[in-house]
N, C-alpha and C positions, 0 to 999 in steps of 0.2 A: 382765047385766050384772056388768062386775068393780065394785064401790065402792073400796075401800078396799087397797093394795096397798103390802107394805112389800118390801124387797129389801135384803139385807143379804148383805154383801162384805165383803172385805180386802183394802187396800190395799198388799200384798205383790206388788212388781212392778205391773203396770202393767192386764195382762190382764184380771183379775178385774173391776174396776171397769169398762172399758171395758162387757161383757159387759154387768153390770149397766143400764149406762146404755143399751143398744142396747133390754135388755127395754124401760125405763121407755117409750122413745121409740115401740116398738110398739106397746103400750097406750095412748098418748094418744094414736097415730093412729087407734088401734079406736072412742075414744071420750076424747075429750079436760076431761070431765066427774069423770074416775076419778082418786082422789087417791091419786097415788104419790109415796113417798119412797125415797131411797136413805143405806141406811146404812153407813159404816166401820164395821163392828162392834166394833173393839177401841175404836176411838179413842174412839169415841161410849162403850162400856160403863168401859172403863178406861183413859187414854191412857200409865201406866205398863205396864204389860204389855202397849200397842200398839207400844209404843217399844222396848223388848225383846223380844219375838217377830220384829217388820222387823230391829233391829241384829245378832240372833242369825243368822236368815238370811241375810241379805248379808255374815257376816263370813265364814260355814262357806263358803258360794257362792268368796269372793275368795279366802280360804286352802287349806279344804281340800273342793273338791264332790265330791270322794270319799268324802269320811266323808257328805255327805247325801245322796249316793247308797246308801253303805251303809244308811243307817237307813232310806231308801225302800223299798230292795229287801226288807230285815228285815220289816217295817209290813206288804207282799204277800204273803209267806208265809202270817200269821195268817190265821186262819178270821176273817171278821167276827162270829161267835158267840160267838168263842173269845179274839179277836184283847187278850192283854193289853197290848201299848203302847196303841193305838186306846183302849179302856176307861178306863186312865190318863191319856194325856193327855187325855181326853174330860172326864173328873172334874175337872181342875185347869183345865179352860176354864171348869166348869159355877162351881166356884167362882170366879174372880176375873170373872165376865162374867154369868153368870144373874141375880142379883138387878138390877143396874141393867138388864141386857136388860128383866127380866119389868118394870119397871115403865116403861118406854120400850114397853111393849106396849102396858099401859094408857093409855098416853096415844094412840099411833095407831091402835087398834084396830083391826088389821088384818084381815082379812076371809080374805087370803092371803097368806103368805110364802115370797118368793123368795131361795134364797139361791144365790151363784156360786161359794163356796167355801167349800170341806170344813169349817174350822173351826165358822161359825154355824151346820149344819146340825145338829152332834151336841148342841149347845148347847139349840135350841128342841127336838129330840129329847125331852129331859128335860123341859119344859117343860113337851112334851104328854103325857107320861106320868103328869105328878102332874097333868093339868087343868087346868094357868095358862094354855093356848094350846090353842083348839077349830077352827082354822079349818085350811083348807091348807096344807102344808108342800111349796113344792116342791124340787125338787135339780136346778141346770143346769149341768152338769159341762163344764169351758171344757175338756178334752184327749180326745185322744183314744185313752185309757184308760180303764177304769175302778179306783180305789184303793180300800182298805177304808175309809177314812177318811172316802169321803164315802157308805155303804151304813149306814142307819139303818132300824128298821122301822115307824116313825112316819114316815118321811116318805112321804106318799101319791100323790106323781108324781114320775118323775126323764125329764130331757130329756138325751140322749148326742149324742153327735158323731157318731156312722154306725152300722147299722144292721149291721154286723161286730161291733161292741162288746158286743153287747145280753144273746147268751150267759150270758156274765160274770156278771150279774145273777143266773143260774139256781143259780151253784155258792154262793149267798149267801143262797139258800131267798126269794128276790125274787118277787113278781110279775110276769111279762113286761109283763103285759096295761099296766101300769100304768107300762110303762119304753119314752117314747117318742123316736125315733130322729131329732128335729127339727134336730141339724147347732148348731155354737159360734154365739151369736149376735152377731152384728154390726153396724155401722152401715148404717143402711139409705143411706148416700150410694152401696157397693159394688155397689148395684144401676143407677145411673144410668147413663144412657148418657154417654159421652166423646169428645170430637173432639180422638183423639192429634195430628194437624197442629196443633191449634192451646193445645195442653201440651208437646210440645217445643218449641212457637216461646217460648212465658211461661218454660221454663225455660232458656231458650237451647240446645235439645241439639241436636246434627246429623240431619237424619231419612238420609244414609246410614249410620252407623254402629250398630251393634250396640249396647243399652243394657240393662248391668246395675245393678239395684237394688242398695245391702247394707245390708242391716238388723241394728240391734245393740238394737232393743228400744225398749221406753221407756229402762231405764236403760243403754244402750248399751253393753252386756255383751258380752264374748267377746274373739277374733283380731281385731277391726274394723280396725286397724293395717296387720295383718301382710294382710288381706284385701287393704287401699289398695292398698300398696305393692304388690304382685305383679303388679294387675289396673292398676295405674298406671304401668307400666314398659313397657309397648310390647309384653307378649309376643304381646298377644290385642289387636288389632285392635278395640279399641269404646271407648266410654264408657260411662264409670260415673259413679252418684248414691249418695250413701251417707247415710244418716238416724243421725245418733248420739243422739236424742232429746235428754232433762235432760243430760248429761255433755257439760257444756261445756268441762270439761278436754280431751275427747277432740278435738271438733272443734275448737279450738285446735289440738291436735297437728295434726291433718290438714289445715287451711288453710295450716302454714305449709310442708308438706310439697308437696303442691300444685303446686305453682310447677316442680320437680324431676321430672314426671313427665312421659312424654311424649303419653299419652294424657289426652282431659281426663277429669278427675273434679269434677261438682259436691258442697261439702259443706253437708247443713242438717245444722241441732240440731232440735228436737222441730216433726213435719213433721205439720200438720190437713190437708193433701191427699193422703196416703196411697194412697189408691181411685185419685184421676189419676195417681202416680207408677207405681203397677202395671199399672195400664191401657197406659201405653208404653215398659216394662221387656220386654226378652227372657226373662231369667231373676230370679231373687231369689236372691241368698248372704247367709246369716246362721244364726241359732239356731233351735229349734224351739220358741216357744211357741206357745200353741194358739191364739191370737188373732190373731195374724201372719199363720201357717199360714193359721187359717182364712179368714181376708181376701183370702190368697193366690191359696188353691181357685175362692173369688167368684169371681178374678177370669181363670179358668185359666191362671196364671203358674205354670210351674214352680222345682220349692224345691234348692237345693244350701244341703246342711246342712253346718255346719263346729261342732264346738267344742259338740256338745247338753250341758246339763248333765244333770249324771248324776241321772235321777228321771224325772220327769214328759216332760223333756226330748228323753232316751233313747227312751223310749216314746215318743211322737209319732215320733219321727223311724223308728223301727222299722216303728211302722202305715204311714205313709205312703210308706216306701220298697216296704213292700212291693207298697203299691194304682199305684206306676209312677209317683204324682206328686212324684217326689224321689230324689236322691240325695246318698249319705252319703257325704264325703266326707273321707278318716284324716285329711289330713294338711294345712297350706297348702301344702308343698312339690308335692304331687300337683293341687293345683286347677286351676293354669295346665292342668294337660297336661288334666285331665277335662272345665273349661268349653272349651276350646279344640276337643275332638270333637265338644260337644254342637252347638257354634255351627257347624263346620262340615259333621256330619252333620244337615242342619235335621228330619230326618224323625221320629232319636230324639225330638228339642225339641219337637215338634208330636205325639208319641206321650206327653210326658210330659204336655204342656198340653191333650190331650184326659180322662187319668186324671183332673188336679186340677179340671180342670171336671166331672166324672163324680162327684169326692166334696164337692166344693164345694155350701155351703147358703146361699147371699146372701140365706132368705127365713127365715134358724134362728130369729129374734126374733120375726115374722109367727105360726109354727107356734106356737114355745112357748107364745104368746099364746091361739091357737086353742085347743089341749090345755086348758088351765084356764080357759078361758072353758066347755068342751064338759065339763067334770068338775063345774061349779058349775051351770051350768046343768041337769044331770042328777039334781041332789035330794041326787048323794052329800058335801053340803058343808052336810048340814041343823045342825050343831052348830053352826057358825059364826057368829062374833059377827059379824052384819050389819046 
């Protein structure tokens, strides 16, 4: 069994930390005596670097998202073994984080390190190369794609979102037997049965109207106001539930708009009952964050993607659309007609729901833990500090 586990993530956005929390929950459900700690890697090792990386990332996404997409695609084209951008960035990360992280490893003495963000993977990889960490290193990918920044030779196990992307590791000369399509780890509440009538009553939703869930992620990003406006103006008979996350400015703006809408619109800030909201929704509109999409798939909820962030969200959108679980709408102008078509043609929406359920892996966190336990019990962890 597992004794001491350290989960390393980065709080850029919210999904990576949610994945870490889901894995911790799954470990403790298997054995409540396991010592499990989650560290926000940069915040714990170099707070100045943490603020710089987070602020730079957010500013790029707000001002020039296309530039972020360009950098993402540029790095994708580089070989993992010869990727200069990857190697140079990892060198900088090691300079600013490795010394403090090494001391933290001495404190926690982990048997297993699990990374739910690519940045700490490279740092721990270097520590393993130097012999400063001898335990198990696990990479848990939180998008429906494999970016070179995730792939390092000292990683013992990888968990990926879907079997369809597994062959990507062959291009990186990585042993496919060490890559498992467990899925993206999500909270266990998405497994819980729900009473839809009760939830609708609690949310004051009308039972005879189609329900559209609008999600902007934890940061409430994207053209949420425009989406809610076109849905609320009455062009489509529906009711709208919109989650603005921590974006209080957006929430206040939408609440001022609600009285002028023909359709019922319920505005929520940060929601801790997303599993319930997804259970009563007929479709979801939003971006293409890996965790949110994984949660929707677990509920068999059709996804309509608007304005994905260039980079990993574009890759997520491509994967989900090709699998039939999502539809990408090119513009807000086309959104009304597209949503109306699918709501009127219930078979098309049902087909998307079936495809979503087929891709959904609500037990991903539990599967990841089982793979790690299997690796440990097989004796492959002889040199780990147990």
